[in-house]
Backbone as a printed PyTorch tensor [residue, N CA C, xyz], in Angstrom:
tensor([[[  8.7590, -17.1070,  23.6230],
         [  7.3660, -17.4820,  23.7350],
         [  6.6670, -16.5890,  24.7460]],

        [[  5.3970, -16.4180,  24.5090],
         [  4.5800, -15.6250,  25.3950],
         [  4.2030, -16.4560,  26.6210]],

        [[  3.9130, -15.7840,  27.7310],
         [  3.5010, -16.5020,  28.9260],
         [  2.0470, -16.9290,  28.8430]],

        [[  1.2620, -16.2750,  28.0380],
         [ -0.1650, -16.5650,  27.9450],
         [ -0.3900, -17.7730,  27.0430]],

        [[ -1.2350, -18.6970,  27.4810],
         [ -1.5900, -19.8580,  26.6690],
         [ -2.9860, -19.6820,  26.1000]],

        [[ -3.1880, -20.2460,  24.9270],
         [ -4.4690, -20.2130,  24.2480],
         [ -4.9130, -21.6520,  24.0210]],

        [[ -6.1920, -21.8110,  23.8110],
         [ -6.6880, -23.1430,  23.4640],
         [ -6.2870, -23.4540,  22.0350]],

        [[ -5.6840, -24.6000,  21.8410],
         [ -5.2350, -24.9970,  20.5090],
         [ -6.4350, -25.2360,  19.6010]],

        [[ -6.4000, -24.6800,  18.4180],
         [ -7.4830, -24.8500,  17.4490],
         [ -7.5060, -26.2580,  16.8720]],

        [[ -6.4270, -27.0110,  17.0350],
         [ -6.3400, -28.3620,  16.4790],
         [ -6.6980, -29.4220,  17.5180]],

        [[ -6.0110, -29.3940,  18.6700],
         [ -6.2330, -30.4530,  19.6680],
         [ -7.1160, -30.0200,  20.8280]],

        [[ -7.3640, -28.7160,  20.9690],
         [ -8.2430, -28.2220,  22.0230],
         [ -7.5860, -28.0490,  23.3790]],

        [[ -6.3390, -28.4230,  23.5180],
         [ -5.6350, -28.2790,  24.7920],
         [ -5.2200, -26.8150,  24.9920]],

        [[ -5.1690, -26.3740,  26.2420],
         [ -4.7340, -24.9920,  26.5130],
         [ -3.2150, -24.8750,  26.4940]],

        [[ -2.6310, -25.2490,  25.3720],
         [ -1.1680, -25.3060,  25.3010],
         [ -0.5980, -24.4890,  24.1480]],

        [[ -1.4120, -23.6820,  23.4820],
         [ -0.9160, -22.8850,  22.3630],
         [ -0.3900, -21.5500,  22.8880]],

        [[  0.7600, -21.1500,  22.4010],
         [  1.3720, -19.8920,  22.8160],
         [  1.7670, -19.0850,  21.5850]],

        [[  1.7830, -17.7820,  21.7480],
         [  2.1790, -16.8800,  20.6690],
         [  3.6850, -16.9730,  20.4480]],

        [[  4.0790, -17.0680,  19.1880],
         [  5.4810, -17.1760,  18.8070],
         [  5.7860, -16.0880,  17.7770]],

        [[  6.9420, -15.4440,  17.9070],
         [  7.3900, -14.4400,  16.9280],
         [  8.6940, -14.9280,  16.3270]],

        [[  8.7350, -14.9660,  15.0110],
         [  9.9610, -15.3450,  14.3230],
         [  9.9380, -14.7830,  12.9130]],

        [[ 11.1270, -14.6630,  12.3350],
         [ 11.2150, -14.1350,  10.9750],
         [ 10.7220, -15.1730,   9.9790]],

        [[ 10.0550, -14.6730,   8.9430],
         [  9.5840, -15.5470,   7.8770],
         [  9.6240, -14.7690,   6.5650]],

        [[  9.7020, -15.4800,   5.4700],
         [  9.6640, -14.8590,   4.1510],
         [  8.2270, -14.8620,   3.6610]],

        [[  7.7450, -13.6900,   3.2840],
         [  6.3890, -13.5400,   2.7680],
         [  6.4900, -13.1370,   1.3090]],

        [[  5.8100, -13.8780,   0.4530],
         [  5.7860, -13.5550,  -0.9800],
         [  4.4830, -12.8670,  -1.3310]],

        [[  4.6210, -11.8150,  -2.1280],
         [  3.4690, -11.0930,  -2.6580],
         [  3.7210, -10.9790,  -4.1510]],

        [[  2.9990, -11.7540,  -4.9230],
         [  3.2760, -11.8180,  -6.3510],
         [  4.6790, -12.3580,  -6.5530]],

        [[  5.4770, -11.6460,  -7.3380],
         [  6.8650, -12.0600,  -7.5850],
         [  7.8400, -11.4690,  -6.5860]],

        [[  7.3320, -10.6720,  -5.6690],
         [  8.1830, -10.0130,  -4.6880],
         [  8.1200, -10.7660,  -3.3640]],

        [[  9.1480, -10.5790,  -2.5520],
         [  9.1280, -11.1940,  -1.2270],
         [  9.9200, -10.3310,  -0.2610]],

        [[  9.6160, -10.5260,   1.0220],
         [ 10.3050,  -9.7950,   2.0770],
         [ 10.4040, -10.6930,   3.2980]],

        [[ 11.4740, -10.5280,   4.0450],
         [ 11.6250, -11.2260,   5.3110],
         [ 11.1070, -10.2880,   6.3940]],

        [[ 10.0930, -10.7460,   7.1260],
         [  9.4740,  -9.9240,   8.1590],
         [  9.2370, -10.7590,   9.4130]],

        [[  8.9600, -10.0600,  10.4970],
         [  8.6030, -10.7570,  11.7330],
         [  7.1690, -11.2580,  11.5990]],

        [[  6.9820, -12.5170,  11.9330],
         [  5.6690, -13.1620,  11.8520],
         [  5.2600, -13.5860,  13.2510]],

        [[  4.0280, -13.3220,  13.6090],
         [  3.4960, -13.8070,  14.8730],
         [  2.4330, -14.8480,  14.5680]],

        [[  2.5340, -15.9790,  15.2100],
         [  1.5340, -17.0400,  15.0510],
         [  1.4670, -17.8450,  16.3400]],

        [[  0.5930, -18.8270,  16.3720],
         [  0.4290, -19.6650,  17.5590],
         [  1.0410, -21.0320,  17.3220]],

        [[  1.6670, -21.5560,  18.3490],
         [  2.2580, -22.8920,  18.2850],
         [  1.7840, -23.6520,  19.5210]],

        [[  1.2660, -24.8600,  19.2990],
         [  0.7820, -25.6790,  20.3970],
         [  1.9170, -26.5470,  20.9310]],

        [[  2.1900, -26.4200,  22.2250],
         [  3.2150, -27.2480,  22.8590],
         [  2.7450, -28.6910,  22.9970]],

        [[  1.4250, -28.8980,  22.9600],
         [  0.8780, -30.2440,  23.1030],
         [  0.9990, -31.0730,  21.8470]],

        [[  0.4190, -30.5700,  20.7420],
         [  0.4040, -31.3580,  19.4980],
         [  1.3890, -30.8640,  18.4470]],

        [[  2.0130, -29.6910,  18.6890],
         [  3.0050, -29.1680,  17.7560],
         [  2.4330, -28.3920,  16.5750]],

        [[  1.1080, -28.2390,  16.5150],
         [  0.4860, -27.5110,  15.4020],
         [  0.8610, -26.0340,  15.4500]],

        [[  0.9950, -25.4430,  14.2690],
         [  1.2360, -24.0120,  14.1460],
         [  0.1650, -23.4250,  13.2460]],

        [[ -0.3860, -22.2920,  13.6490],
         [ -1.4220, -21.6270,  12.8670],
         [ -1.4850, -20.1660,  13.2870]],

        [[ -2.1240, -19.3610,  12.4730],
         [ -2.2350, -17.9260,  12.7540],
         [ -3.6930, -17.5170,  12.7340]],

        [[ -3.9910, -16.5150,  13.5390],
         [ -5.3310, -15.9320,  13.5040],
         [ -5.4250, -15.0380,  12.2660]],

        [[ -6.6110, -14.7140,  11.8250],
         [ -6.7290, -13.7840,  10.6910],
         [ -6.0160, -12.4490,  10.9620]],

        [[ -6.0930, -11.9650,  12.1870],
         [ -5.4330, -10.7000,  12.5320],
         [ -3.9180, -10.8350,  12.4130]],

        [[ -3.3790, -11.9590,  12.8700],
         [ -1.9390, -12.1750,  12.7740],
         [ -1.4980, -12.2630,  11.3150]],

        [[ -2.2830, -12.9390,  10.4920],
         [ -1.9480, -13.0430,   9.0660],
         [ -1.9670, -11.6750,   8.4120]],

        [[ -2.9790, -10.8590,   8.7370],
         [ -3.0890,  -9.5140,   8.1650],
         [ -1.8960,  -8.6510,   8.5820]],

        [[ -1.4960,  -8.7290,   9.8440],
         [ -0.3690,  -7.9360,  10.3220],
         [  0.9330,  -8.3480,   9.6280]],

        [[  1.1360,  -9.6290,   9.4420],
         [  2.3350, -10.1040,   8.7480],
         [  2.3340,  -9.6310,   7.2990]],

        [[  1.1840,  -9.7340,   6.6460],
         [  1.0460,  -9.2690,   5.2570],
         [  1.3600,  -7.7760,   5.1810]],

        [[  0.8310,  -7.0130,   6.1290],
         [  1.0550,  -5.5620,   6.1500],
         [  2.5400,  -5.2410,   6.3250]],

        [[  3.2130,  -5.9600,   7.1980],
         [  4.6550,  -5.7410,   7.3890],
         [  5.4210,  -6.0410,   6.0950]],

        [[  4.9930,  -7.0670,   5.3680],
         [  5.6510,  -7.4030,   4.1010],
         [  5.4410,  -6.3010,   3.0720]],

        [[  4.2350,  -5.7640,   2.9960],
         [  3.9410,  -4.6780,   2.0500],
         [  4.8110,  -3.4660,   2.3630]],

        [[  4.9050,  -3.1080,   3.6370],
         [  5.7270,  -1.9600,   4.0470],
         [  7.1960,  -2.2030,   3.6900]],

        [[  7.6790,  -3.4050,   3.9540],
         [  9.0900,  -3.7270,   3.6750],
         [  9.3870,  -3.6720,   2.1800]],

        [[  8.4980,  -4.2240,   1.3650],
         [  8.7100,  -4.2220,  -0.0880],
         [  8.6420,  -2.7980,  -0.6250]],

        [[  7.6630,  -2.0220,  -0.1420],
         [  7.5410,  -0.6260,  -0.5890],
         [  8.8270,   0.1350,  -0.2720]],

        [[  9.3590,  -0.0480,   0.9280],
         [ 10.5870,   0.6530,   1.3170],
         [ 11.7770,   0.1710,   0.4930]],

        [[ 11.8800,  -1.1360,   0.2930],
         [ 13.0010,  -1.6930,  -0.4630],
         [ 13.0040,  -1.1980,  -1.9050]],

        [[ 11.8280,  -1.0370,  -2.4900],
         [ 11.7330,  -0.6040,  -3.8840],
         [ 11.6190,   0.9070,  -4.0300]],

        [[ 11.5760,   1.6280,  -2.9220],
         [ 11.5140,   3.0840,  -2.9800],
         [ 10.1950,   3.6130,  -3.5190]],

        [[  9.1040,   2.9030,  -3.2540],
         [  7.7920,   3.3170,  -3.7490],
         [  7.1780,   4.3830,  -2.8470]],

        [[  6.3040,   5.1840,  -3.4200],
         [  5.5800,   6.1870,  -2.6500],
         [  4.8090,   5.5190,  -1.5250]],

        [[  4.6760,   6.2210,  -0.4070],
         [  3.9120,   5.7110,   0.7290],
         [  2.4280,   5.9950,   0.5050]],

        [[  1.5630,   5.3230,   1.2600],
         [  0.1340,   5.6320,   1.1560],
         [ -0.1680,   7.1050,   1.3970]],

        [[  0.5190,   7.7110,   2.3580],
         [  0.2860,   9.1300,   2.6580],
         [  0.6750,  10.0220,   1.4800]],

        [[  1.7290,   9.6690,   0.7810],
         [  2.1430,  10.4480,  -0.3890],
         [  1.1310,  10.3100,  -1.5190]],

        [[  0.5720,   9.1330,  -1.6780],
         [ -0.4430,   8.9220,  -2.7220],
         [ -1.6900,   9.7490,  -2.4040]],

        [[ -2.1040,   9.7570,  -1.1450],
         [ -3.2560,  10.5740,  -0.7320],
         [ -2.9810,  12.0410,  -1.0410]],

        [[ -1.7830,  12.5080,  -0.7110],
         [ -1.4310,  13.9160,  -0.9470],
         [ -1.5230,  14.2670,  -2.4270]],

        [[ -1.0080,  13.3930,  -3.2890],
         [ -1.0530,  13.6460,  -4.7340],
         [ -2.4990,  13.6930,  -5.2130]],

        [[ -3.3050,  12.7450,  -4.7700],
         [ -4.7130,  12.7060,  -5.1790],
         [ -5.4280,  13.9770,  -4.7470]],

        [[ -5.2120,  14.3830,  -3.5010],
         [ -5.8900,  15.5730,  -2.9740],
         [ -5.3840,  16.8500,  -3.6310]],

        [[ -4.1470,  16.8370,  -4.0710],
         [ -3.5650,  17.9930,  -4.7640],
         [ -4.4240,  18.3680,  -5.9760]],

        [[ -4.9920,  17.3630,  -6.6170],
         [ -5.8290,  17.5940,  -7.7940],
         [ -7.3120,  17.5540,  -7.4730]],

        [[ -7.6570,  17.4080,  -6.2060],
         [ -9.0590,  17.3980,  -5.8000],
         [ -9.8200,  16.1920,  -6.3330]],

        [[ -9.1300,  15.0520,  -6.4570],
         [ -9.7480,  13.8580,  -7.0280],
         [-10.2200,  12.9020,  -5.9340]],

        [[-11.3050,  12.2150,  -6.2240],
         [-11.7250,  11.1120,  -5.3620],
         [-10.8440,   9.9060,  -5.7130]],

        [[-10.9130,   8.8780,  -4.9070],
         [-10.1570,   7.6670,  -5.2150],
         [-10.6050,   7.0840,  -6.5510]],

        [[-11.9070,   7.0600,  -6.7970],
         [-12.4300,   6.5270,  -8.0580],
         [-11.9720,   7.3690,  -9.2500]],

        [[-11.9010,   8.6780,  -9.0770],
         [-11.4430,   9.5440, -10.1640],
         [ -9.9690,   9.3150, -10.4760]],

        [[ -9.1450,   9.1280,  -9.4350],
         [ -7.7310,   8.8450,  -9.6870],
         [ -7.5870,   7.4890, -10.3760]],

        [[ -8.4030,   6.5210,  -9.9910],
         [ -8.3810,   5.2140, -10.6640],
         [ -8.7280,   5.3690, -12.1430]],

        [[ -9.7140,   6.1850, -12.4360],
         [-10.0920,   6.4150, -13.8320],
         [ -8.9700,   7.1360, -14.5800]],

        [[ -8.3530,   8.1110, -13.9370],
         [ -7.2660,   8.8740, -14.5610],
         [ -6.0760,   7.9690, -14.8790]],

        [[ -5.7430,   7.0780, -13.9420],
         [ -4.6060,   6.1760, -14.1260],
         [ -4.9890,   4.8920, -14.8630]],

        [[ -6.2850,   4.7260, -15.0910],
         [ -6.8290,   3.5490, -15.7840],
         [ -6.4740,   2.2560, -15.0560]],

        [[ -6.6430,   2.2980, -13.7300],
         [ -6.4420,   1.1110, -12.9080],
         [ -7.7840,   0.4610, -12.6280]],

        [[ -7.7640,  -0.6710, -11.9840],
         [ -8.9990,  -1.3490, -11.6220],
         [ -9.6930,  -0.6760, -10.4570]],

        [[-10.9620,  -1.0630, -10.2520],
         [-11.7040,  -0.4910,  -9.1210],
         [-11.0480,  -0.8670,  -7.7930]],

        [[-11.0890,   0.0600,  -6.8710],
         [-10.5570,  -0.0980,  -5.5170],
         [ -9.0380,  -0.1910,  -5.4400]],

        [[ -8.3420,   0.0050,  -6.5580],
         [ -6.8860,  -0.0440,  -6.5500],
         [ -6.3070,   1.0730,  -5.6900]],

        [[ -6.7530,   2.2870,  -5.9160],
         [ -6.2410,   3.4280,  -5.1530],
         [ -6.6300,   3.2830,  -3.6810]],

        [[ -7.8140,   2.7610,  -3.4240],
         [ -8.2330,   2.5070,  -2.0410],
         [ -7.2010,   1.6180,  -1.3510]],

        [[ -6.7970,   0.5620,  -2.0180],
         [ -5.8290,  -0.3820,  -1.4410],
         [ -4.4400,   0.2480,  -1.2940]],

        [[ -4.0320,   1.0540,  -2.2780],
         [ -2.7400,   1.7410,  -2.1740],
         [ -2.7440,   2.6600,  -0.9570]],

        [[ -3.8400,   3.4250,  -0.8040],
         [ -3.9150,   4.4050,   0.2690],
         [ -4.0750,   3.7510,   1.6370]],

        [[ -4.6680,   2.5920,   1.6940],
         [ -4.7620,   1.8560,   2.9650],
         [ -3.4600,   1.1490,   3.2960]],

        [[ -2.6150,   0.9730,   2.2860],
         [ -1.3530,   0.2880,   2.4870],
         [ -1.4780,  -1.2200,   2.4580]],

        [[ -2.6160,  -1.7360,   2.0010],
         [ -2.7940,  -3.1880,   1.9700],
         [ -2.1010,  -3.8140,   0.7700]],

        [[ -1.9030,  -3.0430,  -0.2820],
         [ -1.1150,  -3.4850,  -1.4360],
         [ -0.2560,  -2.3060,  -1.8630]],

        [[  0.7240,  -2.5780,  -2.6990],
         [  1.5730,  -1.5030,  -3.1780],
         [  1.4330,  -1.4030,  -4.6840]],

        [[  1.7290,  -0.2350,  -5.1780],
         [  1.6380,   0.0420,  -6.5990],
         [  2.8350,  -0.5650,  -7.3280]],

        [[  2.6460,  -0.8190,  -8.5940],
         [  3.7580,  -1.2910,  -9.4210],
         [  4.7530,  -0.1480,  -9.5940]],

        [[  5.9420,  -0.4780, -10.0350],
         [  6.9470,   0.5540, -10.3000],
         [  6.4480,   1.5050, -11.3810]],

        [[  5.7450,   0.9780, -12.3910],
         [  5.2140,   1.8290, -13.4660],
         [  4.1680,   2.8020, -12.9190]],

        [[  3.2580,   2.3100, -12.0810],
         [  2.2440,   3.1900, -11.4930],
         [  2.8950,   4.2150, -10.5760]],

        [[  3.9220,   3.8110,  -9.8480],
         [  4.6390,   4.7270,  -8.9680],
         [  5.2780,   5.8510,  -9.7750]],

        [[  5.8920,   5.5130, -10.8900],
         [  6.5030,   6.5190, -11.7600],
         [  5.4480,   7.4780, -12.2940]],

        [[  4.3170,   6.9460, -12.6970],
         [  3.2260,   7.7820, -13.2060],
         [  2.7170,   8.7250, -12.1150]],

        [[  2.5810,   8.2220, -10.9000],
         [  2.1520,   9.0730,  -9.7860],
         [  3.1680,  10.1870,  -9.5270]],

        [[  4.4460,   9.8650,  -9.6140],
         [  5.4900,  10.8770,  -9.4030],
         [  5.4520,  11.9480, -10.5050]],

        [[  5.2230,  11.5160, -11.7410],
         [  5.1040,  12.4720, -12.8370],
         [  3.8780,  13.3630, -12.6340]],

        [[  2.7920,  12.7460, -12.2190],
         [  1.5620,  13.4790, -11.9410],
         [  1.7990,  14.5130, -10.8470]],

        [[  2.5180,  14.1280,  -9.8170],
         [  2.8050,  15.0290,  -8.7040],
         [  3.6520,  16.2130,  -9.1610]],

        [[  4.5880,  15.9630, -10.0650],
         [  5.5320,  16.9990, -10.4550],
         [  5.0780,  17.9410, -11.5450]],

        [[  4.0450,  17.5520, -12.3110],
         [  3.6740,  18.3720, -13.4680],
         [  2.1790,  18.2810, -13.7440]],

        [[  1.4320,  19.3720, -13.5510],
         [ -0.0020,  19.3700, -13.8120],
         [ -0.3540,  19.0270, -15.2590]],

        [[  0.5890,  19.2460, -16.1690],
         [  0.3080,  18.8900, -17.5610],
         [  0.1530,  17.3850, -17.7290]],

        [[  0.7930,  16.6220, -16.8660],
         [  0.6370,  15.1560, -16.8940],
         [ -0.8080,  14.8140, -16.5700]],

        [[ -1.3830,  15.4980, -15.5900],
         [ -2.7820,  15.2530, -15.2320],
         [ -3.6890,  15.5450, -16.4260]],

        [[ -3.4140,  16.6310, -17.1090],
         [ -4.2250,  16.9780, -18.2830],
         [ -4.0810,  15.9210, -19.3810]],

        [[ -2.8560,  15.4790, -19.6180],
         [ -2.6100,  14.4640, -20.6540],
         [ -3.2820,  13.1440, -20.2950]],

        [[ -3.1410,  12.7200, -19.0510],
         [ -3.7780,  11.4670, -18.6150],
         [ -5.2970,  11.5550, -18.7440]],

        [[ -5.8550,  12.6960, -18.3800],
         [ -7.3060,  12.8820, -18.4990],
         [ -7.7310,  12.7930, -19.9620]],

        [[ -6.9640,  13.4020, -20.8350],
         [ -7.2820,  13.3550, -22.2680],
         [ -7.2240,  11.9130, -22.7750]],

        [[ -6.1910,  11.1800, -22.4210],
         [ -6.0520,   9.7860, -22.8570],
         [ -7.2150,   8.9370, -22.3540]],

        [[ -7.6220,   9.1770, -21.0910],
         [ -8.7020,   8.3940, -20.4940],
         [-10.0840,   8.8930, -20.8850]],

        [[-10.1390,   9.9970, -21.6390],
         [-11.4280,  10.5450, -22.0500],
         [-12.1810,  11.1970, -20.9090]],

        [[-11.4350,  11.8190, -19.9930],
         [-12.0240,  12.4550, -18.8200],
         [-11.7770,  13.9520, -18.8620]],

        [[-12.5980,  14.7120, -18.1460],
         [-12.2980,  16.1430, -18.0450],
         [-11.0150,  16.3410, -17.2440]],

        [[-10.2640,  17.3640, -17.5970],
         [ -9.0050,  17.6470, -16.8930],
         [ -9.3100,  17.9950, -15.4450]],

        [[ -8.5510,  17.4550, -14.5070],
         [ -8.7840,  17.7830, -13.0970],
         [ -8.4950,  19.2480, -12.8220]],

        [[ -9.2780,  19.8070, -11.9280],
         [ -9.0730,  21.1900, -11.4980],
         [ -8.0760,  21.1670, -10.3500]],

        [[ -7.2080,  22.1390, -10.2900],
         [ -6.2440,  22.2080,  -9.2110],
         [ -5.7790,  23.6360,  -9.0490]],

        [[ -5.2560,  23.8940,  -7.8740],
         [ -4.6340,  25.1860,  -7.5960],
         [ -3.1780,  25.0730,  -8.0220]],

        [[ -2.6720,  26.0270,  -8.8080],
         [ -1.2500,  25.9350,  -9.1680],
         [ -0.3780,  26.0710,  -7.9240]],

        [[  0.7150,  25.3350,  -7.9290],
         [  1.6540,  25.4090,  -6.8120],
         [  2.3700,  26.7490,  -6.8580]],

        [[  2.9470,  27.1770,  -5.7290],
         [  3.7160,  28.4270,  -5.7490],
         [  4.8260,  28.4100,  -6.7920]],

        [[  5.4700,  27.2810,  -6.9670],
         [  6.5480,  27.1810,  -7.9630],
         [  5.9890,  27.3810,  -9.3660]],

        [[  4.7980,  26.8340,  -9.6280],
         [  4.2020,  26.9910, -10.9530],
         [  3.7960,  28.4470, -11.1990]],

        [[  3.2850,  29.1280, -10.1660],
         [  2.9170,  30.5430, -10.2920],
         [  4.1510,  31.3700, -10.6220]],

        [[  5.2650,  31.1110,  -9.9330],
         [  6.5120,  31.8520, -10.1840],
         [  6.9900,  31.5730, -11.5960]],

        [[  6.9190,  30.3140, -12.0310],
         [  7.3380,  29.9520, -13.3780],
         [  6.4880,  30.6670, -14.4200]],

        [[  5.1840,  30.7360, -14.2040],
         [  4.2750,  31.4300, -15.1220],
         [  4.5990,  32.9120, -15.1880]],

        [[  4.8870,  33.5160, -14.0170],
         [  5.2180,  34.9380, -13.9630],
         [  6.5100,  35.2300, -14.7380]],

        [[  7.4860,  34.3350, -14.6190],
         [  8.7690,  34.5360, -15.3240],
         [  8.5900,  34.4320, -16.8310]],

        [[  7.6530,  33.6090, -17.2820],
         [  7.4360,  33.3990, -18.7080],
         [  6.5980,  34.5070, -19.3480]],

        [[  6.1030,  35.4460, -18.5720],
         [  5.2740,  36.5310, -19.1440],
         [  6.1020,  37.6110, -19.7160]]])
């Protein structure tokens, strides 16, 4: 327990203290055991969390699930998007996801499905995937600089 006391939101007594303990957090059908911080009142026994504490616990669960499932990190998703010079909205259109989906992936507030992760990995590895996805979505093909490996491959094929 923390040495600092807070006013209890339930009984009003200055007897609530910060508590850290492991808890299971479910996100959809997935779950992770993470450290949770919340307040517990020594006076009335009530337990509750501030919005910030809830957000931090949720974030820890997202990170744990992403790591457990081997999903791309937010930084990797940003790198892939920027590789093709796409805005977040353009990548959403290319992948045919809902609005603000890529925003949430890149902020790390939610994680992508395994299917979306696979599609992102294919997109990262082969510019032709970007062209195909754009064609399917009825969008212009994204412009990009060929990678050094792609330039070497093109030179060998000449």
